[in-house]
Structures are given as structure tokens and as C-alpha cells.
C-alpha positions as CSV (number, residue, x, y, z in Angstrom):
1,M,153.5,157.0,107.8
2,G,156.2,156.4,105.3
3,F,159.1,158.4,103.7
4,A,159.3,161.7,101.7
5,K,162.1,161.9,99.1
6,V,164.3,164.7,99.9
7,T,166.8,164.4,97.3
8,G,167.6,161.2,95.0
9,K,169.7,160.1,98.0
10,V,168.0,161.5,101.1
11,V,164.7,160.6,102.3
12,S,162.9,161.9,105.7
13,A,160.6,160.2,107.8
14,Q,157.7,161.7,110.3
15,V,158.2,160.0,113.7
16,R,155.1,160.0,116.0
17,P,154.3,157.8,118.9
18,G,153.2,154.4,117.9
19,Q,154.9,155.1,114.2
20,E,158.5,154.4,114.8
21,V,161.1,154.0,112.1
22,L,163.9,151.5,111.8
23,G,167.1,152.7,110.0
24,R,170.6,151.3,109.8
25,R,172.9,152.5,112.4
26,G,174.9,155.4,110.9
27,A,172.4,156.3,108.2
28,M,170.8,159.4,110.4
29,L,171.8,162.6,108.7
30,A,169.7,165.0,110.6
31,Y,166.3,165.3,112.6
32,T,164.2,167.8,114.1
33,G,161.9,167.6,117.0
34,Q,162.1,165.4,120.1
35,V,163.6,162.1,118.8
36,R,165.5,159.4,120.5
37,F,167.6,156.8,119.0
38,S,168.3,153.5,120.4
39,P,169.6,150.2,118.8
40,V,167.8,146.9,118.1
41,S,169.7,144.3,119.2
42,S,168.1,141.5,117.1
43,G,168.2,143.4,114.1
44,P,165.6,144.9,111.8
45,G,162.2,143.5,112.8
46,G,163.4,142.4,115.8
47,G,162.6,143.0,119.5
48,G,159.2,144.5,119.8
49,Y,158.9,145.5,116.5
50,G,158.0,142.2,114.6
51,G,159.9,139.4,112.9
52,G,161.6,138.1,116.6
53,I,164.9,136.7,117.4
54,A,164.5,134.5,114.4
55,A,165.4,137.4,112.2
56,A,168.6,138.1,114.3
57,L,169.7,134.6,114.1
58,G,169.4,134.4,110.5
59,R,171.5,137.2,109.9
60,A,174.4,135.9,112.2
61,M,174.3,132.5,110.7
62,A,174.7,134.4,107.4
63,G,177.3,136.8,108.6
64,E,174.9,139.4,107.0
65,A,173.7,141.5,110.2
66,V,172.9,145.0,109.5
67,A,172.6,146.9,112.8
68,M,169.6,149.0,113.2
69,M,168.3,151.8,115.1
70,V,164.9,152.7,116.1
71,A,163.6,156.3,116.2
72,E,161.2,157.2,118.5
73,G,159.4,160.3,119.7
74,S,157.9,163.1,117.7
75,G,159.8,164.9,115.0
76,Q,161.3,164.4,111.6
77,V,164.5,162.1,110.6
78,H,166.6,162.3,107.4
79,Y,168.4,159.2,106.4
80,G,171.1,158.4,103.5
81,H,174.1,156.1,103.3
82,H,177.2,156.5,101.7
83,G,175.7,158.8,99.1
84,H,173.8,156.1,97.7
85,H,170.5,156.5,95.8
86,V,167.4,155.6,97.7
87,T,164.2,154.3,96.5
88,I,161.1,154.2,98.3
89,I,158.7,151.2,98.4
90,D,155.4,151.1,99.6
91,L,153.5,148.0,101.0
92,D,149.9,147.5,101.0
93,G,149.9,144.9,103.0
94,S,149.0,142.4,99.9
95,Q,152.2,141.7,98.7
96,Q,155.8,140.7,100.4
97,L,159.3,142.4,99.6
98,S,162.0,140.4,99.5
99,V,165.3,142.3,99.7
100,E,169.1,142.0,100.7
101,A,170.0,142.8,104.1
102,D,172.4,145.5,103.2
103,R,170.4,147.1,100.6
104,L,167.9,148.4,103.6
105,L,168.1,152.1,104.5
106,A,165.2,152.3,106.8
107,H,161.8,151.0,107.1
108,D,158.2,151.6,109.0
109,A,158.9,149.7,112.4
110,G,155.5,148.3,112.2
111,L,156.4,145.9,109.2
112,S,157.2,142.3,109.8
113,S,160.7,141.0,109.1
114,S,162.0,137.5,108.7
115,V,165.0,135.9,107.4
116,V,164.6,133.1,104.7
117,F,167.4,130.8,103.5
118,L,167.4,131.1,99.8
119,G,167.7,127.4,99.5
120,Q,163.9,127.3,100.3
121,Q,163.2,129.4,97.2
122,G,164.3,127.0,94.5
123,G,166.2,124.5,96.6
124,I,170.1,124.3,95.6
125,M,169.6,126.5,93.0
126,G,168.4,129.3,95.4
127,A,171.4,128.7,97.2
128,V,173.5,129.4,94.1
129,R,171.4,132.1,93.1
130,G,172.9,133.9,96.3
131,A,176.3,132.9,95.5
132,V,176.4,134.3,92.0
133,S,174.7,137.3,92.9
134,G,176.8,138.1,95.9
135,Q,173.6,138.1,97.9
136,G,174.8,135.1,100.5
137,L,172.6,132.4,101.6
138,F,169.8,134.3,103.2
139,T,167.5,137.4,102.1
140,T,165.4,139.6,104.1
141,Q,161.1,139.3,103.9
142,L,159.0,142.3,104.9
143,S,155.4,142.4,104.9
144,G,152.5,144.1,106.3
145,R,151.1,148.2,105.7
146,G,153.9,150.7,105.5
147,A,157.2,151.9,103.6
148,V,160.8,150.6,103.1
149,A,163.6,152.6,101.7
150,V,166.3,150.6,100.0
151,L,169.6,151.6,98.6
152,S,171.2,151.4,95.2
153,H,174.0,152.5,92.7
154,G,172.5,155.0,90.3
155,G,168.9,154.7,91.2
156,T,166.5,152.1,90.2
157,F,163.8,151.0,87.8
158,A,160.7,148.9,88.4
159,L,159.8,146.2,85.7
160,P,156.3,144.5,86.1
161,V,156.3,140.5,86.1
162,G,153.2,138.8,85.3
163,G,150.8,137.6,82.8
164,G,153.2,134.9,81.2
165,R,155.9,137.8,81.2
166,Q,159.1,136.8,82.8
167,V,162.2,139.5,83.7
168,V,165.6,138.4,83.4
169,V,168.0,140.3,85.3
170,D,171.6,140.7,85.6
171,P,172.4,139.4,89.4
172,Q,174.9,142.4,90.2
173,A,171.9,144.6,89.5
174,Y,169.1,143.0,91.1
175,V,167.9,144.9,94.2
176,A,164.7,143.6,95.3
177,S,161.5,141.8,94.4
178,L,158.0,142.7,95.5
179,G,154.8,140.2,95.5
180,D,154.3,136.3,94.7
181,L,157.5,135.9,92.5
182,R,160.4,133.2,91.8
183,V,163.8,133.8,91.5
184,D,165.8,131.3,89.4
185,V,169.5,131.3,88.4
186,A,170.1,130.5,84.6
187,A,173.6,129.8,83.7
188,S,174.8,129.7,80.0
189,V,178.2,128.9,80.4
190,G,180.3,128.0,77.2
191,W,184.1,127.7,76.6
192,R,184.5,131.6,75.6
193,D,183.1,132.4,79.1
194,A,185.4,130.1,80.7
195,V,188.5,131.7,79.0
196,G,187.3,135.2,79.9
197,R,186.2,136.0,76.2
198,G,182.2,135.8,76.9
199,S,179.7,138.3,76.9
200,G,180.2,138.5,80.7
201,E,176.2,137.7,80.9
202,A,176.7,134.0,81.5
203,V,174.8,133.8,84.5
204,Q,171.7,135.5,84.9
205,L,168.3,135.7,87.0
206,K,165.0,134.7,85.8
207,V,162.2,136.4,87.9
208,S,158.5,134.7,87.2
209,G,155.3,135.1,88.8
210,K,153.2,138.1,89.8
211,G,154.8,141.2,91.0
212,T,157.5,143.7,90.6
213,V,161.3,143.4,90.7
214,Y,163.6,146.5,91.1
215,V,166.9,146.9,89.0
216,Q,169.8,149.3,89.9
217,A,171.3,151.4,87.2
218,S,174.7,149.7,87.8
219,E,176.1,146.4,88.1
220,A,178.3,147.6,91.4
221,K,177.9,145.9,94.7
222,L,176.9,148.4,97.8
């Protein structure tokens, strides 16, 4: 099914029986046809849409719950949120997408969703990564066949990772990663940074493995 770009800040989705869409609450801008909306109490991927209650519990523990609504019926729904830029990421079933919960705008309801503790992705440094990036201690993972619409400041650009190529990203500019990737924290803090005279790039995220990392054109948080 997927999403279609309307403008840089608005996407549309065709909703049909068996092809429902999950969107963050308050992000529906307009719709045509016979579409009904209802809350998904267990969050993205919860209830009958994959992921189960574990996803909701993970978000609740992290304090990062993003209320979602399922769009059902037959029609076209337009989504946007606070004028942020929207990027569409298509999943073909072979790769997994890791994205911060509050970056999610909408996704095909058929995708599986889970919440992962960042400590599982690099031990204590994984947790440190969440702290320095403002991401928190949990991240959302989506897999299967379908499309995901994510939010950013100023739009995103995609950088390939693989073949020995490592990508270094500013923590505040990191949006999402697709594929078999490892995201580690690299810190280079000297006395100049301690007194506020450094470059401001003392903490970085090093992305390695094979896949794609999505970076926004700004260091601003949503």
C-alpha cells in the first residue's frame, strides 16, 4: 500500500479493508471516503496490529508513549504533524527499521512493531547513546513489508553504510537506521569542551554494519 508524498510536510495513504494505517493521534489532516478512526491502546504495533502489549509496556516504562489511531474502512487519509518534514521509508521485508517513537508519523498497520532497550544494542554505551541523543532508553523497531512515514526538522537525507564504510552522525541529527546496523557513541571530550570552548561536536554516533542511516537537516529536536 504505502504512502504518497503530497508536499514536503504532508503524505497521503489509501485505506482499504485489510490495509489499515496507524497514525499518531492528532496527525490526521483530512480524509475522503468512508474512513473511521479508533485509538490503539497498546501503541504502535499493539492490539491486533503486531508488536503486542510488550510494545506498550516498553513505551510506558520509558515515558515515551505516542498515542496512535488506526484508520479503517475505504478512502484516502492525509497526515502531517506540526509542520514537520515527512520522509517515506519503504520496507521490503528484508530489513528492520529502528526509529525514535516520537519520529513516527504513520505506518502500515501490517508491520510488526517492538520496543527495544538501547542497552541491548551496545550495553552501557547503548544506554549512553540514548542519553546523549535525547532519544531515551528505548527505540522502536519496525519490520515486514510496508511503508513508514517519519518526521524531521528540515527534511532528511539517506547515507549508505557498508563495505567497510562507517558513517558518523551528530546525535541530534540522527533520525532512523535501516538494515543490520550498529549505532555506537563516540566521545572526544577535552578541557575546551568542558569549559564550553570546543567545537560542539564532542559526542558523535558512529554507524557501522550494512544498511542506511537517515539524517535530518537540523540539530533541533522535535
